[in-house]
C-alpha positions in Angstrom: -38.8 1.1 -74.1 -36.9 2.3 -71.2 -33.6 1.0 -70.1 -33.4 0.4 -66.2 -30.6 0.0 -64.5 -29.9 -1.4 -61.5 -27.8 -0.1 -58.9 -25.9 -3.2 -57.1 -26.2 -3.5 -53.3 -24.4 -5.4 -50.5 -25.5 -9.0 -50.3 -26.5 -10.7 -47.0 -23.1 -12.7 -47.0 -21.2 -9.4 -47.6 -23.0 -8.0 -44.8 -22.5 -10.8 -42.4 -18.7 -10.8 -43.3 -18.3 -7.1 -42.6 -20.3 -6.9 -39.2 -18.3 -9.9 -38.3 -14.8 -8.4 -39.2 -15.9 -5.2 -37.0 -17.0 -7.5 -34.1 -14.1 -9.6 -34.2 -11.9 -6.1 -34.1 -13.7 -4.8 -31.3 -13.3 -8.0 -29.2 -9.5 -8.3 -30.0 -9.2 -4.4 -28.9 -11.2 -5.2 -25.5 -9.2 -8.0 -24.7 -5.7 -6.3 -25.9 -6.7 -3.0 -23.6 -7.9 -5.1 -20.5 -9.6 -2.5 -18.8 -9.4 -4.0 -15.1 -5.7 -4.8 -15.7 -4.9 -1.1 -16.9 -6.7 0.1 -13.7 -4.9 -2.3 -11.3 -1.7 -0.9 -12.8 -2.6 2.4 -12.4 -3.7 2.0 -8.8 -0.3 0.3 -8.1 1.6 3.5 -10.1 -0.3 5.5 -7.6 0.6 3.3 -4.5 4.6 3.6 -5.3 4.1 7.4 -6.0 2.6 7.7 -2.4 4.8 5.4 -0.3 7.7 7.4 -2.1 6.2 10.8 -0.9 5.7 9.5 2.6 9.3 8.1 2.8 10.7 11.1 1.4 8.6 13.5 3.8 10.2 11.6 6.7 13.9 11.6 5.3 13.4 15.5 4.9 11.8 15.9 8.3 15.1 14.2 9.8 17.2 16.1 7.8 15.7 19.5 9.1 14.8 18.7 12.6 17.5 15.9 13.5 14.9 13.4 14.5 11.7 11.4 13.2 8.5 13.2 13.2 6.8 12.6 16.6 4.3 10.4 15.1 7.0 7.9 13.4 9.1 7.9 16.6 7.5 4.8 17.8 10.1 2.2 19.8 7.4 -0.4 20.2 7.3 -1.4 16.4 8.9 -4.8 15.7 11.0 -5.9 12.7 8.4 -6.9 10.2 5.4 -5.8 12.3 3.2 -3.4 10.5 1.4 -0.3 11.8 -1.3 1.1 9.2 -1.2 4.8 9.1 -4.4 6.5 10.2 -5.8 9.8 11.3 -7.6 8.1 14.3 -6.9 5.2 16.6 -8.4 1.8 15.7 -7.4 -1.6 14.6 -7.1 -2.2 11.0 -6.3 -5.1 8.2 -3.6 -5.0 6.4 -2.5 -7.7 4.0 -5.1 -9.8 5.4 -3.7 -9.4 8.8 -5.4 -7.4 11.8 -2.6 -5.0 13.0 -2.5 -1.7 15.2 -2.8 2.0 13.6 -0.1 4.5 13.9 -2.0 7.9 14.1 -0.3 10.6 12.0 -1.6 14.1 13.0 1.7 16.0 13.6 1.0 19.5 12.2 4.6 20.0 11.7 5.1 17.1 9.4 1.4 17.0 7.7 1.0 20.0 5.9 4.6 21.0 5.6 6.7 18.2 4.1 3.5 16.2 3.3 0.6 18.2 2.4 -1.9 15.4 3.4 -1.9 11.8 4.4 -2.2 9.8 1.0 -4.8 7.3 0.9 -5.0 3.9 -1.3 -6.9 4.3 -4.5 -9.3 1.7 -3.1 -9.7 3.3 0.4 -11.8 6.6 1.0 -10.5 8.0 4.3 -7.7 8.7 6.2 -9.2 6.6 9.0 -7.5 3.6 7.0 -5.1 4.8 4.6 -4.1 1.4 3.2 -0.2 2.2 3.8 2.1 0.8 6.6 5.3 1.7 8.3 7.5 -1.4 9.5 10.9 -1.9 11.0 13.5 -3.5 8.7 16.3 -5.7 10.2 18.7 -2.9 10.0 16.2 -0.6 12.2 15.2 1.6 9.4 11.6 2.6 8.7 10.2 1.2 5.8 6.8 2.3 4.3 4.5 0.1 1.9 1.1 -0.5 1.1 -1.2 -3.1 2.5 -2.7 -4.0 -1.1 -1.6 -4.4 -4.8 -3.5 -5.0 -7.9 -2.4 -8.9 -8.3 -0.9 -9.4 -4.6 2.2 -10.9 -6.3 4.4 -8.2 -5.6 5.2 -5.8 -2.6 5.1 -2.2 -2.7 7.5 -1.0 -0.2 10.3 1.7 0.0 12.9 1.9 2.6 13.4 5.3 3.9 16.7 6.6 4.9 15.5 7.1 8.4 16.1 4.7 11.6 13.6 3.9 14.1 14.5 4.3 17.5 15.7 1.3 19.4 13.0 -1.6 20.1 11.6 -1.7 23.4 10.8 -5.3 24.2 7.6 -6.3 25.5 7.3 -9.8 26.8 4.3 -11.6 25.4 3.8 -9.2 22.5 4.0 -12.1 20.0 7.0 -10.4 18.3 10.4 -11.9 19.3 13.0 -8.9 19.6 16.6 -9.6 20.0 17.2 -12.5 22.3 13.9 -12.3 24.1 12.4 -15.4 24.7 8.8 -14.6 26.5 6.7 -15.1 23.5 6.5 -18.6 24.2 3.6 -17.9 26.9 6.2 -17.3 29.8 5.9 -13.7 31.6 8.5 -11.2 32.2 9.2 -11.5 36.0 11.7 -8.3 36.2 14.9 -10.2 36.3 14.0 -12.0 32.8 11.3 -14.3 31.5 9.8 -17.0 33.9 7.3 -19.5 33.5 3.9 -18.7 34.6 
């Protein structure tokens, strides 16, 4: 008579426990790494780098030329108003608001100090870069991102450069200095007067 030896294998219960453990580890890893969050944080890091590059390029241009780049030398930008950087004139949306576009095409600025106009990671063309400039309360130029990953932080850098003095436009919906025309009145040459 022959002796038969049986090789012991995995039981169904052991297989279920092993598969369940592997699935739990896999799901835990996905939750821990949270790819959408990591992609969003990566996009915000790129936005920070882009606006820092723009701000530094403006500062360097002003140091070298004793003036702002011609494209940024706007006197109609009010405190807090945003102009989106673009390559061709249009009306764009920034942070949910319709805003003007500031065309950046000065070859002494682009290609030199700033190799190309940066584009937000969620944009595809320089016609709408997703980056803006604004005037601070001290008259300095600030560069920022229209969008962020979670919209709870503002990505904005104040450049060490000042914009030209504001030229007030009566009725432009921005109150500049002691201008009081934005209540619907019109400019009469000698000051604001009722319609």
